[in-house]
C-alpha positions as CSV (number, residue, x, y, z in Angstrom):
1,M,6.1,-62.5,-41.2
2,R,4.3,-59.1,-39.8
3,S,6.1,-59.5,-36.5
4,F,9.5,-59.6,-38.2
5,Q,9.0,-56.3,-40.0
6,I,7.8,-54.6,-36.7
7,F,10.8,-56.1,-35.0
8,A,13.1,-54.8,-37.8
9,F,11.5,-51.5,-37.9
10,I,12.0,-50.8,-34.1
11,F,15.8,-52.1,-34.4
12,F,16.6,-49.8,-37.2
13,S,15.0,-47.0,-35.8
14,L,16.8,-47.1,-32.5
15,I,20.2,-47.4,-34.1
16,L,19.4,-44.4,-36.5
17,I,18.1,-42.2,-33.5
18,N,21.2,-43.0,-31.3
19,C,23.9,-41.9,-34.1
20,A,27.2,-40.5,-33.6
21,T,29.4,-38.5,-35.8
22,S,33.1,-37.5,-35.8
23,S,35.7,-34.8,-37.3
24,A,39.3,-34.4,-36.8
25,G,42.2,-31.9,-37.6
26,M,45.9,-31.0,-36.8
27,A,47.4,-27.4,-36.0
28,T,51.1,-26.4,-35.5
29,S,50.3,-24.3,-32.7
30,N,47.9,-22.3,-30.7
31,I,49.9,-19.0,-31.1
32,P,52.8,-18.1,-33.6
33,V,56.1,-19.6,-32.3
34,A,58.3,-18.9,-35.3
35,D,61.9,-17.9,-34.7
36,R,61.5,-18.3,-31.1
37,K,63.3,-20.7,-29.0
38,Y,61.2,-22.9,-26.8
39,K,61.7,-25.9,-24.6
40,V,59.1,-29.0,-25.0
41,I,57.8,-29.7,-21.3
42,G,55.9,-32.7,-22.1
43,P,52.5,-34.0,-23.7
44,V,49.3,-32.8,-22.6
45,E,45.7,-33.9,-23.1
46,G,42.2,-32.8,-22.4
47,H,38.6,-33.0,-23.4
48,K,35.4,-31.1,-22.6
49,S,31.7,-31.5,-23.3
50,W,28.6,-29.5,-24.0
51,N,25.0,-30.0,-24.9
52,T,22.7,-28.7,-27.7
53,F,19.0,-28.9,-28.2
54,D,18.3,-30.2,-31.8
55,M,15.2,-30.4,-33.5
56,A,15.7,-31.6,-37.1
57,I,18.4,-29.0,-38.6
58,V,17.4,-26.3,-35.9
59,G,20.1,-26.5,-33.2
60,I,20.2,-24.4,-30.0
61,P,23.3,-24.5,-27.8
62,L,22.6,-25.2,-24.0
63,S,26.2,-24.0,-23.1
64,E,29.1,-22.2,-24.9
65,P,31.8,-24.5,-26.5
66,P,34.4,-24.7,-23.7
67,I,37.4,-24.6,-26.2
68,D,39.3,-21.5,-24.5
69,K,38.8,-23.0,-21.0
70,L,40.1,-26.6,-22.3
71,V,43.3,-24.7,-23.9
72,N,43.8,-22.6,-20.8
73,S,43.4,-25.6,-18.4
74,M,46.1,-27.6,-20.7
75,L,48.3,-24.7,-20.5
76,A,48.1,-24.5,-16.8
77,E,48.3,-28.0,-16.2
78,K,52.0,-27.7,-17.2
79,E,52.6,-24.0,-16.6
80,A,53.2,-23.6,-20.1
81,D,53.5,-20.7,-22.7
82,A,51.9,-22.5,-25.7
83,L,50.8,-25.8,-27.2
84,I,52.4,-27.4,-30.4
85,N,51.7,-30.2,-32.5
86,I,47.9,-30.0,-31.8
87,R,45.8,-32.9,-32.8
88,Y,41.9,-32.7,-32.0
89,W,38.8,-34.5,-32.8
90,T,35.1,-34.1,-32.2
91,D,32.6,-36.6,-31.6
92,K,28.7,-36.1,-30.8
93,Y,26.1,-38.5,-29.5
94,I,22.6,-37.8,-30.3
95,L,20.0,-39.1,-27.9
96,L,16.5,-38.1,-28.9
97,F,16.5,-34.1,-29.0
98,I,19.9,-33.8,-27.1
99,T,23.2,-33.7,-28.6
100,V,26.4,-34.4,-26.3
101,N,29.3,-32.7,-28.2
102,R,32.6,-33.7,-26.8
103,L,36.3,-31.7,-28.1
104,H,39.2,-34.2,-27.4
105,I,42.9,-32.2,-27.8
106,N,46.3,-33.9,-27.3
107,A,49.4,-31.6,-27.9
108,E,53.0,-30.9,-26.6
109,A,53.2,-28.0,-23.9
110,I,56.2,-25.7,-24.8
111,K,57.8,-23.0,-22.5
112,F,59.6,-20.0,-24.3
113,E,63.3,-19.5,-23.5
114,D,63.4,-15.9,-24.7
115,Q,60.1,-14.2,-23.0
116,L,59.0,-11.4,-25.5
117,N,57.3,-8.3,-24.5
118,D,54.4,-8.0,-27.7
119,Q,53.7,-9.7,-30.5
120,S,56.5,-7.4,-32.5
121,G,59.2,-9.7,-31.4
122,K,61.1,-7.1,-29.2
123,K,62.8,-8.8,-26.2
124,R,61.8,-7.8,-22.8
125,T,64.7,-5.5,-21.3
126,K,65.4,-6.7,-17.6
């Protein structure tokens, strides 16, 4: 009976140490696209990872979350102006004191048909 308790303790400890969590969300676009004509180029997908050092409730990032880099690489991949219908989710894996965080993004890349000069909505003169 004693060996079963030790085995059960070790088994459940391993399960609890290597836990994973997740969150998800949606956004309409990464920049305002209201009242602007655009053409959908196609779907785009990407993911990036970063690590943190965690001790109990204190976490120290080992690198900056690469959110802007991921969005910029997705825009460059399709030579797009913006992303719409953005679906994102994160997950993290905890291995002792190191947490591996991953961000996944699915979206549709678009190209504006009318190029605007600034955010006021004035058209560029050619």
